[in-house]
N, C-alpha and C positions, 0 to 999 in steps of 0.2 A: 481373802478376806480387805482388802483394799492395806486397813484400818491398824491390823497385826504389823506389820513393814514398820508403823512409825514410832513402833515399845519396842523398849528395849529389852529383849529374847532373846538367847540361844531361839537358836536357825530348827534344831530339832525341833525345840519346845514350839516356833510359831509353825511348824507342818502340824503340828501333830492339834491344836488347837485348832485347824485352817477342817482339819481333816474335819472336827467334831466340829464347829461350828457349820462346816458346808449337810450330813449328815443331820440335825436337829434340823437343819432346817428346811432342806431333803424330803424327814420323816411330818414334819409336821405341812409341808405344800402338800406331802402326797397323803399325808388326814385329810386336809383341809377339800383333796377337793372328791378324796371319798361322800365328805360331806354332802357335799355336794349333785354328785351323781345316787346319791342312797335320796337327796329332797326330789331329784330332778322326779324316781320314781317313783315314789311317795304320792309329787301332785298331780301326775299321770293314771295311776290306782283311784286315788277319789276326784278326779274326773274321770274316770270312767265308768265312776260309781255316782258319783253329781248325773253323771244324763242319762243313765239305769233307769235313778231316782225319777228327771224328769221324764223322765217313759212312760213309768206305770202311773206317774203323779196327772198325768195330760191323757191319759185314755182308762182313770179311773176319777175324776173329774166329770172327762169329757159326761162318760158312764151316764156318772151321780147328775147331769147341766143337764144329757137331754132332760132323762125322766123325769126330773122335777117340769123343763120348759116344758112339756110337753100338757105337764097334769094341769098345770097351772099357766101355759097356750104362753111360755115369754119370752121367746126365740133370741130375746134384744140379749137379759140375765145374760143368758145363757153362753154367747157367742162375750162380752164381756164380764163376763166370768175368766172361760177364756185365757181370758186373752192377758189378762191382771197376771195370773200364776200360768202361764207363759212368759212372761218377759222379766216377770225375779230368777224367775228361776234360764235364764237368758244373760243373765245380766253377772247370774254367782261363777256358770259355765263363764264369758268373758273375759273377768276376776282369775278365771286358774289360772285359765288358757294367756294370759300377761305372767299368771308368778315363775307358770314353763320356760315361760320364753325367755329372761329373763334370770331365771336360774341356764338355760343350756347357754345363753351369754355370757353367764357373767364366770363359770366354770370355763369357758369354750377361754374368755379372756386375763382367766388365768394364769393357762399351762401356757397362754405365748407370753408374758408378761416373766414365767418363768424363766424362759429361754433364751429370753438376756437381762434380765437378778438373776445377779442368784442373793445380793439384799431387800432385807422384804422388808421394810418400807418403800424400795426402791419400787419396790418387784406393789407393791398395793398401788400407788402411782400410776404405775406403769398399768393399769389395770383397769384403770375408771380409763383413763386416754380406750387403750381399746377399744372397751365398751362400751365410747361413739362411737366403732368405729364396725361396730360388729349389729345383725338387724338377724336376723329369723325367714327364711323364705320356705313355705312346704316342705314346712322344720329338719329346716336343715339352713346354717352357720353361713353368711355374709359378708363378702363387707358395705360395704358404704363409703362414699367418701363425708367429706366433712358443714353439707349441707340436710344428710341426708339419705343421698339419692341414688339405691344401688350401681358397683358399678361390679368389672370380670377380669376385678383383684381377686388376684390365694392368697387366702392365709401368711404364708412367707413373702409375699410383696406389703405386705402392710407391713408384717416386720421391719424391713426396708428400709418401709417411709418411717416408719417409727423409733428406728435407730439414727432416723435424717432429721429428725421434729426435735427426738429430746436424745439428743447423742446425753449427754451427762446425766443421764436416770440408767446408761446401757452403760455394762462390763463390759472392760476394755477403748471404753469412749471416751470415759473421763479428763484426758485427754483436755479436750479441749475448751474454752474457757473458766481451764478451776484455773490457773493461773489471775487470771482475772479481777477470779472473784475475790481469791489472797489478800487478793492486792490493793480491795478496801477497804479494808479494817482496819482498825483503833475503830475513829473517833466513831462512822454510822454504827458501829458495832447491832450495839441494841432494838437497829432497824433489821437488824436479822430475823430478830425472833418473834415469831407469832403461832397464837395458839391455835388449832385446830380450828374450829368452828372458826374464827374469820382467816383460814387457810380456805374448807370445803366453799364457803360465798364470793370468793372468788375464781371469775372469769378463769378457762384454762390456757389464757396466754399473758397472764397474770400470776396462774398457777404456771407454768413452765421459766414466766420472768424468775419469778421474787429466789425458786428452788434452784435456777445460772447460775444466780446470783451471789449465792453461800446461803439460802436462812434453811434457820433450823425453825418444824417444825415440835410445839411441846401439847404437850393435854395437858386442860383445867384439870 
């Protein structure tokens, strides 16, 4: 952890603290990644259950509606009843698919962010940016460009691109622009603090500019 170098501590103490922090961060990352995987498995199981319920409900509704339609000779009611039930279950299934897609993309983005930095806050910011460049096609993670169009790029190529666009968030690349950020200190110091709510409301470009300038985010 680079901030340890700024502390007045013995080298062996710094080394112990660094190893401990890295171990805790890795343990936390593995725990969160495992939690995301469990959530995906849970959503997949729920999706299968909903699909089965959908088929059972469709068969049951069809049988009941056909019997009633035959008695009342009301085929219009049969059609409308089936359509309403099908639309409701279809909407629920689409919501589950969306949640599964979001969880899978979030898991992959978290893994890639962890490869680029060991800093928890930077990893969170990188995960947000990486997630916007990933999509799920035929249950496979694919890389998209900034406009959302599919590309043939690999995850490694995306990592290289992220290093170029956000060097200040990647371990070993912070030297670029770091001095300029410190050189702006003094009078505008208060402008370098922003609540997380205001930060989340900005677009990606302004977020990157704020962080690159040495801005700090605080929780309200």
